[in-house]
C-alpha positions in Angstrom: 17.1 20.0 -59.2 17.6 23.2 -57.7 14.6 24.5 -59.9 12.5 21.4 -58.5 13.5 22.9 -54.8 12.6 26.4 -55.5 9.3 25.2 -56.9 8.1 23.3 -54.3 9.6 25.8 -51.4 7.0 28.2 -53.2 4.3 25.9 -53.2 4.8 25.5 -49.5 4.8 29.3 -48.7 2.0 30.1 -51.0 0.2 27.2 -49.6 0.9 28.8 -46.1 -0.1 32.4 -47.1 -3.2 30.9 -48.4 -4.1 29.3 -45.3 -3.1 32.1 -43.1 -5.4 34.3 -45.4 -8.5 31.7 -45.1 -7.9 31.8 -41.2 -8.1 35.5 -40.9 -10.8 35.5 -43.2 -13.0 32.9 -41.3 -12.2 34.7 -37.6 -12.9 38.2 -39.2 -15.8 36.6 -40.3 -16.8 35.4 -37.0 -16.0 38.2 -34.9 -18.0 40.9 -37.1 -20.8 38.3 -37.0 -20.5 38.1 -33.2 -20.6 41.8 -32.9 -23.6 42.5 -34.9 -25.3 39.5 -33.0 -24.3 41.3 -29.7 -25.2 44.8 -30.9 -28.4 44.4 -33.1 -29.9 40.9 -32.0 -29.2 40.1 -28.1 -32.3 37.4 -28.0 -31.1 35.6 -30.5 -27.2 35.7 -29.1 -29.0 34.5 -25.9 -30.5 31.7 -27.6 -27.6 30.6 -29.3 -25.4 30.9 -26.1 -28.4 28.7 -24.2 -28.1 26.3 -27.5 -24.8 25.8 -27.1 -24.8 25.1 -23.4 -27.8 23.0 -23.5 -25.5 20.6 -25.7 -22.1 21.0 -23.7 -24.2 19.8 -20.7 -26.3 16.9 -22.8 -22.6 15.5 -24.1 -20.2 16.3 -21.1 -19.9 12.7 -20.4 -18.3 12.1 -23.9 -14.9 13.6 -23.7 -13.1 14.8 -21.2 -12.4 18.4 -22.6 -16.2 18.8 -22.4 -16.4 17.4 -19.0 -13.8 20.1 -18.2 -15.6 22.9 -20.3 -19.3 22.1 -18.7 -17.8 21.9 -14.4 -18.6 25.6 -13.9 -21.8 25.2 -15.6 -22.8 22.1 -13.9 -21.7 23.9 -10.5 -23.9 27.2 -11.4 -26.9 24.8 -12.2 -26.5 22.9 -8.8 -26.4 26.1 -6.8 -29.3 27.1 -8.9 -30.9 23.9 -7.8 -30.2 24.7 -4.1 -31.6 28.0 -4.4 -35.1 26.9 -6.0 -35.5 24.0 -3.3 -34.7 26.4 -0.5 -37.1 28.8 -2.2 -39.7 26.1 -2.4 -39.4 25.2 1.1 -39.3 28.8 2.8 -42.5 29.6 0.7 -44.1 26.3 1.7 -43.2 27.4 5.5 -44.3 31.1 5.5 -47.7 29.5 3.9 -47.8 26.9 6.2 -47.6 29.8 9.4 -49.8 31.9 7.9 -52.2 29.7 7.5 -52.0 28.1 10.9 -52.0 31.8 12.2 -55.3 32.8 10.3 -57.2 29.4 11.4 -56.0 30.0 15.3 -57.5 33.8 14.9 -60.7 32.6 13.5 -60.9 29.8 15.8 -60.2 32.5 19.2 -62.9 34.6 17.3 -65.5 31.9 16.6 -64.9 30.7 20.3 -65.5 34.1 21.5 -68.7 34.7 19.3 -69.8 31.3 20.5 -69.3 32.4 24.2 -71.1 35.7 23.7 -74.1 34.3 21.9 -74.1 31.5 24.9 -74.4 34.3 27.3 -76.8 36.2 25.4 -79.1 32.9 24.9 -78.6 32.3 28.7 -79.4 35.7 29.8 -82.6 35.8 27.6 -83.5 32.1 28.5 -83.2 33.3 32.4 -85.2 36.2 31.4 -88.1 34.8 30.1 -88.2 31.7 32.9 -87.9 35.1 35.5 -91.0 36.5 32.9 -93.0 32.9 32.9 -92.6 32.5 36.6 -94.2 35.8 37.2 -97.1 35.4 35.0 -98.0 32.6 36.9 
């Protein structure tokens, strides 16, 4: 009976050691893979992080842990959305103001040119009328 207990204890101990070795092997491989991705393939790393974050955002309502993990990402996305909206509004305002200033300046120049043209035509018409009276 004692021999059976020793065999079972050895089995449990060896199983624990094997599981620890498997865990250490998987962790070492994962870390080595991450280091390789970070140092030699940064674009692929960025793509994988983006896909992971998109997956996290798509499934954030399915589990409370995913919701907690995606909360900072949601905050960042909301801030970026607000910044985008403000930038678009700023560009629209600046463009509208610039267009109105240019139209105002062109209108002023057109009015001055029309006035000058009217004065020239009026002067020439008056000169023609004087010359016509002198010739009659």
